[in-house]
C-alpha positions, 0 to 999 in steps of 0.5 A, spaced: 500 500 500 502 506 498 499 513 501 497 518 497 494 525 498 487 527 497 488 531 490 492 524 488 486 520 490 481 524 487 485 524 480 486 516 481 478 515 483 476 519 477 480 515 473 477 509 475 482 506 480 480 503 487 482 508 493 482 505 500 480 511 505 481 510 513 481 515 518 488 518 519 490 515 526 487 508 524 492 502 521 490 498 515 489 491 515 486 490 522 481 485 524 476 490 525 476 492 517 476 500 518 478 501 511 473 502 506 474 501 498 471 506 493 471 506 486 468 510 481 461 507 478 461 501 483 459 505 489 452 509 489 452 510 482 454 516 480 457 519 487 463 524 487 469 523 490 468 528 495 461 526 497 463 519 499 469 522 503 464 526 506 460 521 508 465 516 511 468 522 515 461 524 518 460 517 520 467 514 522 472 520 523 472 522 531 477 524 536 480 517 537 480 515 530 482 522 527 478 527 524 480 526 517 481 521 512 488 518 509 488 515 502 491 509 499 492 505 493 495 498 491 502 498 489 504 502 482 497 505 481 498 511 486 504 514 481 501 520 477 
């Protein structure tokens, strides 16, 4: 997994790549499955990147988990 910034994540999402979002204080690949994968046209039809991120932050981000998201892609997909 490679961490990317929000602008890169938005660009990758619009290109059809799968982005993994998680609250920034949380670790990936835990038994609690805190991360969420988003892919264009696979989640809620025509939902925008910002709509999906805002919904994730509203329901999953807090004082303990972190107030904003971290973004990850698999391997080489994150290179712009």
